[in-house]
C-alpha positions as CSV (number, residue, x, y, z in Angstrom):
1,M,-5.5,-101.1,42.1
2,R,-6.4,-99.2,45.2
3,Y,-10.0,-100.0,44.6
4,V,-9.2,-103.7,44.5
5,Y,-7.4,-103.5,47.8
6,V,-10.3,-101.6,49.4
7,A,-12.8,-104.2,48.0
8,L,-10.7,-107.1,49.3
9,V,-10.6,-105.5,52.8
10,L,-14.3,-104.9,52.8
11,V,-15.0,-108.5,51.7
12,I,-12.7,-109.9,54.3
13,T,-14.2,-107.7,57.0
14,I,-17.7,-108.7,56.1
15,L,-16.8,-112.4,56.1
16,I,-15.2,-112.1,59.5
17,A,-18.2,-110.1,60.9
18,A,-20.6,-112.7,59.5
19,I,-18.6,-115.6,61.1
20,E,-18.4,-113.9,64.4
21,L,-22.0,-112.8,64.6
22,E,-23.0,-116.4,63.7
23,G,-21.4,-117.8,66.8
24,L,-23.1,-115.8,69.6
25,E,-22.7,-118.6,72.2
26,Q,-21.3,-117.8,75.6
27,I,-17.8,-118.5,76.9
28,T,-17.0,-118.5,80.6
29,L,-13.6,-117.0,81.5
30,N,-12.2,-118.0,84.9
31,S,-9.5,-116.2,86.7
32,I,-8.2,-116.2,90.3
33,I,-10.4,-113.3,91.3
34,T,-13.6,-113.5,89.1
35,Q,-15.6,-115.4,86.6
36,V,-17.0,-113.7,83.5
37,T,-19.4,-115.0,80.8
38,L,-19.1,-113.2,77.5
39,P,-20.2,-114.0,73.9
40,V,-17.5,-115.3,71.5
41,P,-17.1,-112.1,69.4
42,A,-16.5,-110.0,72.6
43,V,-13.8,-112.4,73.7
44,L,-12.2,-112.4,70.3
45,L,-12.2,-108.6,70.2
46,F,-10.8,-108.4,73.7
47,V,-8.0,-110.8,72.8
48,Y,-7.3,-108.9,69.6
49,F,-6.9,-105.6,71.4
50,V,-4.8,-107.1,74.2
51,G,-2.5,-108.5,71.5
52,L,-2.4,-105.2,69.7
53,F,-1.4,-103.4,72.8
54,A,1.2,-106.0,73.7
55,G,2.7,-105.9,70.2
56,A,2.9,-102.1,70.3
57,L,4.5,-102.2,73.7
58,V,7.1,-104.6,72.5
59,C,7.8,-102.6,69.4
60,T,8.2,-99.4,71.5
61,V,10.6,-101.1,74.0
62,V,12.7,-102.6,71.2
63,Q,12.8,-99.2,69.4
64,S,13.8,-97.4,72.6
65,L,16.5,-99.9,73.2
66,Y,17.8,-99.5,69.7
67,D,17.7,-95.7,69.8
68,T,19.7,-95.5,73.1
69,S,22.3,-98.0,72.1
70,P,25.9,-96.7,71.8
71,A,26.0,-97.6,68.1
72,A,23.0,-95.2,67.5
73,T,24.7,-92.2,69.1
74,P,27.3,-90.3,67.1
75,N,30.9,-90.3,68.2
76,T,31.9,-86.8,69.0
77,E,35.0,-87.5,71.1
78,N,37.4,-86.9,68.2
79,G,35.4,-84.0,66.8
80,L,34.1,-86.0,63.9
81,N,30.4,-86.6,63.3
């Protein structure tokens, strides 16, 4: 079964790479400070990694809030753990 999953991941990766490499047209990104022209695959990879970073940051913040909540700390006032 593991080989089936590996094969599926490889097939999906090859399909995504073929689709991205097919569309090498340029996209112009405008911001307040600068203007950048990049190919579509570069923009997609950039957006993917920004989303990956943002999701990891949100997960870290939520986990740290959960770990420091009063419900997560043991009650040692009465000597019981």
